[in-house]
C-alpha positions in Angstrom: 0.0 0.0 0.0 1.4 3.4 -1.0 2.0 5.8 1.9 -0.1 8.9 2.2 1.7 12.3 2.1 2.1 13.9 5.5 3.6 17.3 6.3 6.7 18.0 8.4 6.0 18.1 12.1 7.5 21.3 13.4 7.9 21.6 17.2 8.6 24.5 19.5 11.4 24.8 22.0 12.1 27.6 24.4 15.0 25.8 26.1 17.6 23.2 25.4 15.6 20.7 27.5 12.5 21.4 25.4 14.5 21.0 22.2 15.7 17.5 23.3 12.1 16.6 24.3 10.9 17.7 20.9 13.5 15.6 19.1 13.0 12.6 21.2 9.2 12.8 20.8 9.5 12.6 17.0 9.6 16.1 15.6 10.9 16.5 12.0 12.1 20.0 12.8 12.3 22.3 15.8 12.1 26.1 15.9 14.0 28.0 18.6 15.1 31.5 19.4 18.3 33.1 20.6 18.3 35.7 23.4 17.8 38.4 20.8 15.4 39.1 17.9 12.8 36.4 18.8 9.1 37.0 19.2 9.0 35.2 22.6 11.3 37.3 24.7 9.9 35.9 27.9 10.7 32.3 27.1 14.0 31.0 28.5 15.4 31.0 24.9 18.9 29.9 23.9 22.4 31.2 24.5 24.7 31.0 21.6 26.5 27.9 22.9 23.1 26.3 23.6 22.0 27.0 20.0 25.2 25.1 18.8 24.6 22.4 21.3 20.9 22.0 20.3 21.8 22.1 16.6 24.3 19.3 17.0 21.9 17.2 19.1 19.1 17.6 16.5 21.2 17.2 13.4 22.8 13.9 14.6 19.2 12.6 14.9 18.1 13.8 11.5 16.0 16.8 12.8 16.2 20.3 11.3 16.6 23.5 13.3 15.0 26.8 12.4 15.9 30.0 14.3 13.4 32.8 14.7 14.7 36.3 13.9 11.1 37.5 13.8 10.9 40.9 15.5 10.8 44.3 13.9 14.2 46.0 14.0 15.2 49.7 13.8 18.2 51.0 11.9 20.5 51.1 14.9 20.1 47.3 15.4 20.6 46.2 11.8 24.3 45.7 12.1 23.7 43.4 15.1 21.1 41.4 13.2 23.6 41.1 10.2 26.3 39.7 12.5 23.8 37.3 14.0 22.7 36.1 10.5 26.3 35.5 9.5 26.8 33.4 12.7 23.7 31.4 12.2 24.7 30.6 8.7 28.2 29.7 9.8 27.0 27.2 12.4 24.7 25.5 9.9 21.1 26.2 11.0 18.6 25.0 8.4 16.5 28.2 8.1 15.7 31.5 9.8 12.1 32.7 10.4 11.8 36.4 9.6 9.1 39.1 10.1 11.0 42.3 9.2 11.2 42.9 5.4 14.4 44.9 5.9 16.0 42.0 7.8 14.9 39.6 5.1 16.6 41.8 2.4 19.8 41.9 4.5 19.7 38.1 4.8 19.3 37.7 1.0 22.4 39.9 0.4 24.5 38.4 3.2 23.7 34.7 3.2 21.8 33.8 0.0 22.3 30.1 0.7 20.5 30.3 4.1 16.8 29.4 3.7 14.3 32.1 4.7 10.9 31.4 6.1 8.3 34.2 6.2 6.9 34.4 9.7 3.2 34.5 10.4 4.0 38.0 11.7 4.3 39.1 8.0 0.5 38.6 7.8 0.6 36.7 4.5 -2.9 35.5 3.8 -3.6 35.4 0.1 -2.2 34.1 -3.2 -0.5 37.4 -4.2 1.3 37.4 -0.9 2.7 34.0 -1.3 3.7 34.7 -4.9 5.5 37.9 -3.8 7.3 35.9 -1.0 8.5 33.3 -3.5 9.8 36.0 -5.9 11.5 37.8 -3.0 13.4 34.7 -2.1 11.5 33.0 0.8 11.6 29.2 0.7 8.5 29.0 3.0 5.5 31.0 4.1 3.8 30.6 7.5 0.3 31.6 6.7 -2.0 33.7 8.9 -4.1 31.7 11.2 -7.3 33.3 10.1 -7.5 31.3 6.8 -10.1 28.7 6.1 -9.0 25.3 4.8 -10.5 26.1 1.3 -8.4 29.3 1.3 -5.2 27.4 2.3 -5.9 24.7 -0.4 -6.4 27.4 -3.0 -3.1 29.1 -2.1 -1.3 25.7 -2.3 -2.8 24.9 -5.7 -2.1 28.3 -7.2 1.5 28.6 -5.9 2.6 25.0 -6.2 4.4 25.6 -9.4 6.7 28.1 -7.7 8.1 25.5 -5.4 7.4 27.6 -2.3 6.6 25.7 0.9 3.4 26.4 2.9 3.2 26.0 6.7 0.3 26.4 9.1 -0.2 26.2 12.8 -1.7 23.0 14.0 -1.8 23.2 17.8 -1.4 25.7 20.6 -2.4 29.2 21.6 -4.2 31.5 19.1 -3.8 35.3 18.9 -6.9 37.3 18.8 -5.5 39.7 16.2 -4.0 38.9 12.8 -0.4 38.4 13.8 1.9 41.3 12.9 -1.1 43.7 13.0 -1.5 44.0 16.8 -0.4 47.1 18.7 -2.7 46.7 21.7 0.0 45.7 24.2 2.3 48.3 22.8 -0.2 51.2 23.2 -1.4 50.1 26.6 2.0 49.6 28.3 4.8 50.0 25.7 5.4 46.2 25.5 5.2 45.5 21.8 4.2 42.1 20.3 6.4 43.1 17.4 9.4 43.0 19.7 8.4 39.7 21.4 7.1 41.4 24.6 3.3 41.1 24.3 1.6 41.4 27.7 -1.4 39.5 26.4 -4.1 42.2 27.1 -6.5 40.0 25.1 -6.6 37.6 28.0 -8.0 40.3 30.3 -11.6 41.2 31.2 -13.5 43.7 29.0 -17.1 45.0 29.1 -18.9 45.9 25.9 -20.4 49.4 26.0 -22.8 51.3 23.9 -24.1 54.8 23.9 -25.1 57.9 22.0 -22.6 60.2 20.4 -22.2 64.0 20.5 -21.5 66.1 17.4 -17.8 65.1 17.5 -18.4 61.4 17.8 -17.6 61.3 21.6 -19.6 58.8 23.6 -22.6 60.0 25.7 -24.7 58.1 28.3 -22.8 54.9 28.0 -24.3 51.7 29.2 -23.1 48.2 29.6 -24.3 45.7 27.1 -25.6 42.6 28.9 -23.2 39.8 28.0 -22.6 36.9 30.3 -19.0 36.3 29.5 -16.3 38.8 30.4 -13.2 37.7 28.5 -14.4 39.1 25.2 -11.1 38.8 23.4 -9.9 35.5 24.7 -9.5 32.7 22.2 -9.6 28.9 22.6 -6.5 26.9 21.9 -6.0 25.4 18.5 -6.1 21.6 18.1 -6.2 20.2 14.6 -5.8 16.6 15.9 -9.3 15.5 14.7 -8.8 17.2 11.3 -5.3 15.9 10.5 -6.5 13.3 7.9 -8.3 16.1 6.0 -5.4 18.5 6.3 -2.9 15.9 5.1 -4.7 15.7 1.8 -4.0 19.3 0.8 -0.3 18.8 0.3 0.7 21.1 3.1 4.5 21.2 3.7 4.7 21.8 7.5 2.4 21.6 10.5 3.6 23.8 13.4 2.9 23.4 17.1 2.9 26.6 19.1 4.5 26.7 22.5 8.0 28.1 23.0 6.8 29.3 26.5 5.8 25.7 27.4 7.6 23.1 29.5 9.6 20.2 28.0 6.9 17.9 29.3 4.2 19.7 27.4 6.4 19.6 24.2 7.1 15.9 24.6 3.4 14.9 25.1 2.0 17.1 22.3 4.7 16.3 19.7 4.6 12.6 20.5 0.8 12.4 20.0 0.9 14.3 16.7 3.8 12.2 15.6 1.9 9.0 16.1 -1.2 10.4 14.3 0.8 11.6 11.2 2.6 8.3 11.0 -0.7 6.4 11.2 -2.2 8.6 8.5 0.9 7.9 6.4 0.4 4.2 6.6 -3.4 4.6 6.0 -4.7 3.2 9.3 -5.4 6.1 11.6 -8.4 6.2 13.9 -9.1 8.9 16.4 -8.2 8.1 20.0 -10.1 9.6 22.9 -7.1 9.0 25.2 -5.0 11.2 22.9 -7.5 14.0 23.2 -7.6 13.7 26.9 -3.9 13.9 27.1 -3.8 16.9 24.9 -6.3 18.6 27.2 -4.4 17.7 30.3 -1.2 19.1 28.7 -2.9 22.5 28.5 -6.2 23.8 27.0 -8.4 26.8 27.1 -11.0 24.6 25.3 -10.0 23.3 21.9 -11.0 24.6 18.5 -10.2 23.8 14.9 -9.7 27.6 14.6 -10.8 29.6 11.5 -9.3 26.7 9.5 -12.1 24.2 10.2 -14.8 25.7 12.4 -18.2 26.7 10.9 -19.0 29.1 13.7 -16.8 32.0 14.8 -18.0 31.5 18.4 -16.3 28.1 18.4 -13.0 29.9 18.1 -13.5 32.0 21.2 -13.3 31.2 24.9 -14.9 34.3 26.3 -15.9 32.7 29.7 -12.3 32.2 31.0 -8.8 32.8 29.7 -7.1 30.0 31.7 -6.3 26.3 31.5 -9.5 24.2 31.8 -8.0 20.8 32.6 -9.8 17.6 31.7 -13.5 17.3 32.5 -14.1 14.2 34.6 -17.8 14.4 35.7 -20.3 16.0 37.9 -20.9 15.7 41.7 -24.1 13.8 42.4 -23.9 14.3 46.2 -21.5 15.0 49.0 -21.4 12.9 52.2 -20.5 15.1 55.2 -19.8 12.1 57.5 -17.3 10.4 55.3 -16.2 13.7 53.6 -16.5 12.0 50.2 -17.9 13.2 46.9 -19.8 10.9 44.6 -19.1 11.9 41.0 -21.0 10.7 37.9 -18.2 10.0 35.4 -18.2 11.3 31.9 -14.5 10.7 31.2 -12.9 7.4 32.4 -9.4 8.8 32.6 -7.9 7.2 35.6 -7.3 9.4 38.7 -4.6 8.5 41.3 -2.9 9.8 44.4 -1.0 13.1 43.8 -3.2 14.2 40.9 -4.4 17.8 40.9 -8.2 18.4 40.7 -10.6 21.3 40.8 -14.4 21.4 41.5 -16.3 24.3 39.9 -19.8 25.2 40.7 -22.1 27.9 39.2 -25.9 28.1 38.9 -25.5 29.5 35.4 -22.7 27.1 34.5 -20.3 30.0 34.3 -16.9 29.2 35.7 -16.2 31.9 38.3 -13.3 32.9 40.4 -12.7 31.5 43.9 -15.4 32.7 46.3 -16.7 31.1 49.4 -20.4 30.9 49.8 -21.8 29.4 53.0 -20.1 26.0 53.4 -18.7 25.5 49.9 -16.4 27.1 47.4 -17.5 27.9 43.9 -14.1 26.9 42.8 -12.1 24.5 45.0 -8.8 22.9 44.0 -6.8 20.1 45.8 -4.4 17.3 45.4 -5.8 13.8 45.8 -4.4 12.3 49.0 -6.4 9.0 49.1 -6.9 6.5 46.3 -10.1 7.2 44.4 -12.7 4.4 44.2 -14.3 3.5 40.9 -17.7 1.8 41.0 -19.1 1.5 37.5 -19.8 4.9 36.2 -19.3 6.4 39.7 -16.2 7.9 41.2 -15.8 8.2 45.0 -13.3 10.8 46.2 -12.2 11.9 49.6 -12.5 15.7 49.6 -11.1 18.1 52.1 -13.9 20.7 51.8 -17.6 20.4 51.2 -18.5 20.5 47.5 -21.9 21.4 46.1 -24.1 18.9 44.3 -23.9 19.8 40.6 -20.2 20.9 40.8 -18.1 19.8 37.9 -14.9 18.0 38.5 -11.8 18.7 36.4 -8.4 17.0 36.4 -5.7 19.6 36.1 -2.5 17.7 36.8 -1.9 14.0 36.1 1.0 12.2 37.8 0.8 9.3 35.3 0.9 11.8 32.4 4.0 13.5 33.8 5.6 10.1 34.1 4.7 9.4 30.4 6.2 12.8 29.4 9.4 12.1 31.2 9.6 8.6 29.6 9.3 10.2 26.2 12.0 12.8 27.1 14.4 10.1 28.3 13.8 7.9 25.3 16.9 9.2 23.6 17.2 6.9 20.7 20.7 7.1 19.2 21.0 8.2 15.6 22.0 5.6 13.1 23.9 6.7 10.0 25.1 3.8 7.8 28.9 3.8 7.3 30.9 1.5 5.0 34.4 0.6 6.2 37.5 -0.9 4.6 40.4 -2.0 6.8 43.8 -2.8 5.4 47.5 -2.9 6.3 50.6 -1.4 4.7 54.0 -2.9 4.4 55.0 -1.5 7.8 52.1 -3.5 9.3 50.3 -0.3 10.2 46.5 -0.5 10.1 44.4 1.8 7.9 40.6 2.5 8.2 38.7 4.1 5.3 35.1 5.0 5.7 32.4 6.4 3.5 28.9 7.7 4.4 26.2 10.2 3.3 26.2 13.2 5.6 23.7 16.0 5.8 22.4 17.7 2.7 23.4 14.5 0.8 27.1 15.3 1.1 29.3 12.2 0.5 31.9 12.0 3.2 35.1 10.0 3.1 37.4 9.4 6.1 40.9 7.9 6.3 42.9 7.1 9.4 46.3 5.5 9.8 47.2 3.8 13.1 50.0 5.1 15.2 50.9 1.5 16.1 52.3 -1.4 14.2 50.8 -4.8 14.4 53.2 -7.7 15.2 53.6 -11.1 13.9 51.6 -13.4 16.1 53.5 -16.0 18.2 50.7 -18.0 19.7 47.1 -16.6 19.0 46.9 -14.3 15.9 43.7 -12.2 15.5 41.3 -13.5 12.9 39.1 -11.4 10.6 36.0 -12.2 12.7 37.6 -10.9 15.9 38.6 -7.7 14.1 35.1 -7.2 12.6 33.5 -7.8 16.0 35.5 -4.9 17.4 34.7 -2.6 14.5 30.9 -3.3 14.9 31.0 -1.6 18.4 30.0 1.9 17.3 28.6 2.6 20.8 27.0 6.0 21.3 28.3 7.4 18.0 25.8 8.3 15.3 27.0 5.4 13.1 26.0 1.9 12.4 28.2 -0.4 10.4 26.6 -1.3 7.0 29.5 -2.9 5.0 32.8 -4.1 6.3 35.7 -5.2 4.1 38.8 -6.4 5.8 41.9 -7.0 3.7 43.8 -8.9 6.3 47.3 -10.4 5.6 46.9 -12.8 8.5 49.0 -14.0 11.4 49.1 -10.6 13.1 48.5 -9.5 16.7 47.6 -6.4 18.7 45.9 -5.9 22.0 42.1 -5.5 21.8 42.4 -2.2 23.8 44.6 -0.7 21.1 42.3 -1.9 18.4 39.3 -0.4 20.2 41.1 2.9 20.7 41.9 2.9 17.0 38.2 2.3 16.2 37.1 5.1 18.6 39.6 7.5 17.1 38.3 6.7 13.6 34.6 7.1 14.6 35.4 10.4 16.4 37.0 11.7 13.2 34.0 10.5 11.2 31.6 12.3 13.6 33.5 15.5 13.2 33.3 15.2 9.4 29.6 14.4 9.7 28.9 17.5 11.8 30.9 19.6 9.3 28.6 18.4 6.5 25.7 20.5 7.7 27.8 23.6 7.8 28.8 25.8 4.9 32.4 25.5 3.6 35.0 27.9 4.9 35.1 29.6 1.5 31.4 30.2 1.6 31.6 31.6 5.1 34.5 33.9 4.0 32.4 35.2 1.1 29.6 35.9 3.5 32.0 37.8 5.8 33.2 39.9 2.9 29.6 40.7 2.0 29.0 41.7 5.6 32.1 44.0 5.6 30.7 45.8 2.5 27.2 46.1 3.9 28.7 47.2 7.3 30.4 50.1 5.6 27.2 51.2 3.9 25.1 50.9 7.0 27.7 52.7 9.2 28.3 55.5 6.7 24.5 56.0 6.4 24.3 56.5 10.1 27.4 58.7 10.3 26.1 61.0 7.7 22.8 61.4 9.5 21.8 65.1 9.5 18.6 67.0 9.9 16.7 68.1 6.8 15.7 71.7 6.1 12.1 71.3 5.0 10.9 74.8 5.8 10.1 75.7 2.2 8.4 72.5 1.4 4.6 72.6 2.1 3.2 69.6 3.9 0.0 68.0 2.6 -2.8 67.3 4.9 -4.6 64.0 4.2 -7.4 62.1 6.0 -8.7 58.6 6.4 -12.5 58.7 6.1 -15.2 56.1 6.1 -18.5 58.1 5.8 -20.0 60.7 3.5 -20.2 63.2 6.5 -16.5 63.1 7.3 -15.7 63.5 3.6 -17.9 66.6 3.4 -16.2 68.0 6.5 -12.8 67.3 5.1 -13.6 69.0 1.8 -15.0 72.0 3.4 -12.0 72.5 5.6 -9.4 72.1 2.9 -7.9 68.6 3.1 -5.5 67.9 0.3 -6.1 64.2 0.0 -8.8 61.8 1.0 -8.3 58.1 1.6 -11.8 56.7 1.6 -12.5 53.3 3.2 -15.9 52.0 2.1 -18.2 51.3 5.1 -20.1 48.1 5.5 -23.6 47.9 4.1 -25.5 46.6 7.0 -23.8 45.8 10.3 -26.8 43.9 11.6 -26.7 41.4 8.7 -22.9 41.4 8.3 -22.1 40.5 11.9 -24.9 37.9 11.9 -23.3 36.3 8.8 -19.9 36.4 10.5 -21.0 33.8 12.9 -21.0 31.3 10.0 -17.5 31.1 8.7 -18.5 29.3 5.6 -20.4 32.3 4.5 -17.2 34.3 4.5 -15.6 32.3 1.7 -17.2 30.4 -1.1 -15.3 31.8 -4.0 -18.3 33.5 -5.5 -18.6 37.1 -6.6 -21.2 39.2 -4.8 -22.6 41.3 -7.7 -24.9 43.3 -5.5 -22.1 44.3 -3.1 -19.8 45.2 -6.0 -22.6 47.5 -7.4 -23.0 49.1 -4.0 -19.3 49.7 -3.5 -18.9 51.1 -7.0 -21.8 53.5 -6.3 -20.3 54.7 -3.1 -16.9 55.2 -4.6 -18.3 57.1 -7.5 -20.2 59.5 -5.2 -17.1 60.3 -3.1 -15.0 60.6 -6.3 -17.4 63.2 -7.8 -17.3 65.2 -4.6 -13.5 65.2 -4.6 -13.3 66.1 -8.3 -15.5 69.2 -7.7 -13.3 70.3 -4.9 -10.1 69.3 -6.8 -9.0 67.1 -4.0 -7.1 63.9 -4.5 -9.2 60.8 -3.9 -7.6 57.5 -2.9 -9.6 54.3 -2.5 -8.4 52.8 0.8 -8.6 49.0 0.9 -9.2 47.2 4.2 -6.1 46.4 6.3 -6.7 42.7 5.5 -7.5 41.4 2.0 -8.4 37.8 1.8 -8.5 36.2 -1.7 -12.2 36.4 -2.1 -12.1 40.1 -1.4 -9.3 40.7 -3.9 -11.3 39.0 -6.6 -14.1 41.4 -6.0 -11.9 44.5 -5.7 -10.2 43.7 -9.0 -13.6 43.8 -10.6 -14.3 47.2 -9.1 -10.8 48.5 -10.1 -11.5 47.7 -13.7 -14.6 49.8 -13.6 -13.2 52.8 -11.6 -9.4 52.9 -12.1 -9.6 56.1 -14.1 -11.9 57.8 -11.6 -9.5 58.1 -8.7 -5.8 59.0 -8.2 -4.7 55.7 -6.6 -5.3 53.1 -4.0 -4.0 52.5 -0.5 -3.0 48.9 0.4 -1.4 47.3 3.4 -0.3 44.1 1.5 2.9 44.2 -0.5 1.9 41.1 -2.5 -1.4 42.5 -3.6 0.2 45.9 -4.3 2.7 44.3 -6.6 0.1 42.4 -8.5 -2.1 45.5 -8.9 0.9 47.4 -10.2 1.5 44.7 -12.9 -2.0 44.9 -14.1 -2.4 48.7 -13.8 1.2 50.2 -14.0 -0.1 53.8 -14.0 -2.1 53.4 -10.8 -0.4 55.1 -7.8 -0.1 52.8 -4.8 0.0 54.2 -1.3 1.0 52.2 1.8 -0.3 52.7 5.3 1.2 51.7 8.7 0.2 48.0 8.4 3.3 47.5 6.3 5.4 47.7 9.5 8.2 50.0 8.3 10.9 50.1 11.0 14.1 50.7 9.0 15.5 52.1 5.7 16.1 48.6 4.4 12.4 48.0 4.4 11.9 51.4 2.7 14.3 50.3 -0.1 12.1 47.3 -0.8 8.8 49.1 -0.7 9.6 52.1 -2.9 9.8 49.7 -5.9 6.0 49.5 -5.6 4.6 52.3 -3.3 4.6 56.0 -4.1 3.9 56.9 -0.6 4.6 55.0 2.6 3.6 55.4 6.3 6.2 54.3 9.0 5.0 52.2 11.9 3.1 53.9 14.7 5.5 52.3 17.2 8.5 54.4 16.1 9.9 57.3 18.1 10.7 60.6 16.4 14.4 59.7 16.5 13.9 56.5 14.6 11.6 58.3 12.2 14.2 61.0 11.6 16.9 58.4 10.9 14.9 56.5 8.4 13.8 59.6 6.5 17.2 61.3 6.7 19.2 58.3 5.4 16.6 57.7 2.7 16.9 61.3 1.5 20.7 61.1 1.6 20.5 58.1 -0.7 18.1 60.1 -2.9 15.3 57.5 -2.5 12.3 58.8 -4.4 9.4 58.2 -2.1 7.0 60.2 -0.1 6.7 59.7 3.7 3.4 60.1 5.4 2.7 60.2 9.2 -0.6 59.8 11.1 -0.8 62.6 13.6 -4.3 62.6 15.0 -7.1 60.1 15.8 -8.0 56.9 17.7 -5.6 54.8 15.7 -6.0 51.0 15.1 -4.6 48.8 17.9 -5.6 45.5 16.2 -7.7 43.9 13.6 -9.4 40.6 14.2 -11.7 38.2 12.2 -14.0 38.1 15.2 -17.0 40.4 14.9 -17.7 41.7 18.4 -21.1 43.0 17.3 -22.2 39.4 16.9 -22.4 39.4 20.7 -25.0 42.2 20.9 -28.3 40.8 22.1 -31.2 41.1 19.6 -33.0 43.6 21.8 -30.0 46.1 21.4 -29.1 45.4 17.8 -31.6 47.8 16.1 -29.4 50.9 16.8 -26.1 49.2 16.1 -25.1 51.6 13.3 -26.0 54.9 15.0 -24.3 54.6 18.3 -20.9 54.6 19.9 -19.5 51.1 20.6 -16.5 50.2 22.6 -14.9 47.9 25.1 -13.8 48.9 28.6 -10.9 47.3 30.4 -10.5 46.8 34.1 -8.7 50.2 34.4 -11.9 51.9 33.0 -10.1 52.7 29.7 -12.6 52.7 26.8 -11.4 51.4 23.4 -13.7 52.4 20.5 -14.5 49.6 18.1 -15.5 49.7 14.4 -16.4 47.0 12.0 -14.9 47.1 8.5 -16.4 46.2 5.1 -15.8 42.5 5.6 -17.1 42.2 9.2 -13.8 42.3 11.0 -13.5 44.1 14.2 -10.9 47.0 14.6 -10.2 48.0 18.2 -9.0 51.5 18.4 -6.8 53.2 21.0 -8.6 54.5 24.0 -7.0 57.9 23.6 -6.4 59.9 20.5 -3.0 60.4 19.1 -2.2 64.1 18.9 1.0 65.6 17.5 -0.2 69.1 16.9 2.6 70.7 19.0 5.2 68.6 17.2 4.3 69.7 13.7 7.5 71.7 13.3 9.7 68.7 14.3 7.7 66.6 11.9 8.2 69.1 9.0 12.0 69.1 9.7 12.2 65.3 9.4 11.2 65.4 5.7 7.6 64.2 6.1 5.7 65.0 3.0 2.2 64.7 4.4 0.3 64.2 7.7 -2.8 62.2 8.2 -5.8 62.7 10.4 -7.8 59.5 11.0 -11.5 60.5 10.8 -12.9 56.9 10.8 -15.8 56.5 13.2 -15.9 60.3 13.5 -18.5 62.9 12.5 -18.9 65.9 10.1 -18.2 68.4 12.9 -15.1 66.6 14.1 -13.8 66.3 10.5 -14.4 70.0 9.8 -13.0 71.3 13.1 -10.0 69.0 13.5 -8.8 69.6 9.9 -9.2 73.4 10.5 -7.1 73.2 13.6 -4.3 71.3 11.9 -4.4 73.7 8.9 -3.9 76.5 11.3 -1.0 74.7 12.9 0.7 74.3 9.5 0.0 78.0 8.7 1.7 78.9 12.0 4.8 76.9 10.9 4.8 78.4 7.4 4.7 81.9 8.9 7.2 80.9 11.6 4.6 81.7 14.3 4.7 78.3 15.8 5.3 79.5 19.4 4.4 77.3 22.3 1.5 79.6 23.1 -0.1 79.3 19.6 0.3 75.6 19.4 -1.0 75.0 22.9 -4.0 77.0 22.0 -4.7 74.6 19.2 -4.0 71.7 21.4 -6.6 72.9 23.9 -9.2 72.9 21.2 -8.2 69.4 20.2 -8.7 68.2 23.8 -12.3 69.4 23.8 -13.3 67.4 20.7 -11.1 64.3 21.1 -12.4 60.9 22.3 -10.7 59.6 25.4 -8.2 62.4 25.8 -4.9 62.8 23.8 -1.5 61.2 23.7 1.7 61.5 21.8 1.8 57.7 21.5 5.3 56.4 20.9 6.4 59.5 19.1 8.5 60.9 22.1 9.9 57.7 23.7 9.2 54.8 21.4 8.6 51.4 22.9 10.4 49.3 25.4 13.3 47.2 23.9 
C-alpha cells in the first residue's frame, strides 16, 4: 500500500531541554530563538552555545533547526542582526524565520544560501502574498491563522508551481488579532508584540459598552451591554488533531505546534501524539483516539478549537468565559457525604485518577466558571491534590474531599501524575542516531592499520574518512587475530551516530595487537568520522569567508549612512494634509476645511446582517462574486469621487487592512470599472500591491502603517511599488528621523506620510464583536458609539470594516499638533488625520485646527503659546483624551 503524504511536524522549543524533548518525541524540525530578535522574549530561549549544542543534538538525529529572527528592527540594530545572521549561517542552521522585510533583504544579500521562512507575523494570507514571498526569495511562508481550509488549499494549488513551501499552525495558543497587526500591548503599556514582549491584554476582562454620540463622535450616556462572558477577546487553543486526515490531503508542507513558552513535558506529550497520528495517516490506518484528546487537554487547554481553519462558527474559536487552563472534565458531583467527607461523581470521562493528581471542583448556577469565592459551606471553585486512592464503581467515582462541594459541581483533572511520568519517559527515550557507514580496513608494508570510511552526511554530502594507526601490528607468536575478531570490534559503534553497514577487511593474517589498542583505533576513527559528519551540515570555509566579505561591504554602507545622518531643512516644502475617512459626512467636512487628499474606506452595508453572517465562517468564503455588493461599492466610490473632483481634492480608495483572496477577486472587478476615476489606492499588503501594479502600472499605490516599516532597508524594498509609505506607529521621532534622513541622503524617491491625529487602530481581528450584541440592542447598532472597557476603565472604541472584521481603536487619541515643526523638519511629505468613526463636525473642526497649525509653521509663528491654544481645542473634541503615543519615547526594547 502506498504511503499517504504527510507534512513535516515542526515543534517549539524555548529551552535546550524542550528541544531535546521535541527531538525525542519525534519532531521533524524544531524552531527556537536566541536571546535576541525572537518574538517570545519571555521564554527561556537559547544562549549562543546552547544553539550550537541543540543544533548538533538535533542534526545527529536527522532533525532540522529553524531559528526565529522575527521581530521588527530599527536601523540602529541592523548591524547586530547582520552579524547574527552570519553566525547562524556559519554554524549551519537550516533556516531563519523572519518578520521584518528589511532584515529579510539583508539576509538575502549576506547569506543567500540560508533558507528564509516568512513568519506568520508578516500577515501573508492570500495568493499574491505567497507569490511575492517566492519571488523575493523566501523558501517557505507561514500563513496567517485566520484562513479557512479552502483558502489554504487554493493558495497551495495556485502557488505549487513556484516550489514555495506552505506552513500552518496545528496546535497551541491563538492570537486574537491577525499576527503582525496588533499594537494593543504596545499602546497600553509599551510592550510590543512586534518586539516579542506582548503582555497579552487580550486575556483580560472587558465590558462591551454602547451609547449615543455627540456632534464630534464622543460617547454619551454609555451603558453596559448585557453579555454573560467577560473575557471578550480570549480565544480557545488550536487543536487540529481531529482534522489531520483532511489536512494531510491538501499537500501542506509543514504543521507547526505553538509553545516556546511551554515546558519540556508539554512539548514531549503534544509532539509525541501528533507524531503517532501523522505516522498512522501515512500508513493509512489512523483512527481517532479519545485517550490522545484527553492527554492533549491535560497538557494544556483553554477549550479546543479547529480555529478559523475548520470551524463553521466564529464563536467556536472563542473562549470568552475564561482565559485560563481548563484541565480535563471528569464528571459532575451527584452528592457530598459530610460524614465520610466524600464526593460521589458521575463519570463522563474514564481517565484514571490517582494519588497526587491535581483536581478542581467548579460550581455555578449558570454554568459560568467563576473565580474562587466562598459561599456558605462550599467554594464555587475548589482545588486540591488527591491524598487517598479514588474508588471507581461502574460509572461512579468516590473521592475523599477536604472541603464540602456542592451537588452539581463539575470535576476537572488539572494535573496527572501518570501523564507526567509518560512525558518524562518520552523525554528520556533518547534513541541514538543511526547513520550507515561503510568501512574498509587494510594494512601497509609496515604493518600499520588503515581505516577508510564512507557515508552520506547532511544535505546529501558524501563524506570520506581515512585514518592510519599510530601503532604497528606484530607477527603473532601464539594466538593471531582472525578477521572475525577484528570485525566484531569494528561493529561496536557505541554512542556514536553510526551503524556499520558494509565491512571489508583486507587482512594479511597472522598478526596480533591488544584489543584495547584496536578499540582505541576504532574510537579515534569514529570520532574523526563524527567531526566530518557535523561539518557536513555547515557551509564551507570559503562560503563563510564570502559571507563575511559581503558583511564588511554592507557594514560600511550601514555605518556611513548612520554617520552622515543630518537634519533636513524642510521649511520651504509645504506639507500636505490627508485624511482617512469612512463616511459621507466626514468626507464633506474634510472637503469644506481644505484637506489635500482623502483616503476613503468603504463602510459596510448593513452591520446587523454582516455580523450575523460572520457567525457562520462558511459564508465568509465560497469563491463567488457578490454582484450586489460590487454594485454598492462602485456606487459609493463614484459618489465620493465626484465630490472630490468638484473640490479638486485627491481621492484615494483605501482598501481594508486585511484582504483575503475572495475580497481581492471582487476588488479587481471594481478596479477595472473605476481605475480612471481616482488617483490611486492604499493597500497594506505588498503582494497585492505588486500584483495590482503589474495589471495597472499607472495606478499610484499608497501604503499605510500596516506594512510595519521600521528601517531604511524596508523602505528600499517598498519604494519599488509604493509611491507613498507610512512608517510604523510604534517608532519614536528619533527612529523616524533616521529612516527619512538616510533615505533622503540616498536620494530615494518616495513620499513619507505620518498619522498625527485620531484613535488609531490597535488591532484587527476576524472576530465580529457586534455578533455578541443581544437582539434587543441590535436595532441601533449603526447609529451609536460602541467600545470595550478594560479593568482600568479605559474605553477602546471599536469599528467593523467592510468584511465584518473588528478593529479595536486606541482608548486615547494620538495628537501631534505641537510637534508639527519637528515633523516638518524630518522630511515628512504629508500628515494624516484619522477620521474613521468620527462625524462631520469633528472632521471639519479638526482639519481646520491642523491647517492653522501648518500655517503657523509656514509663517514661523509656531510658538508654544499658539500651538498650545490649538492643542486645547483638540482636547475638547477628542475621544478619550490625547497622547503623543510612541512619538517621544518609542517602545520598550
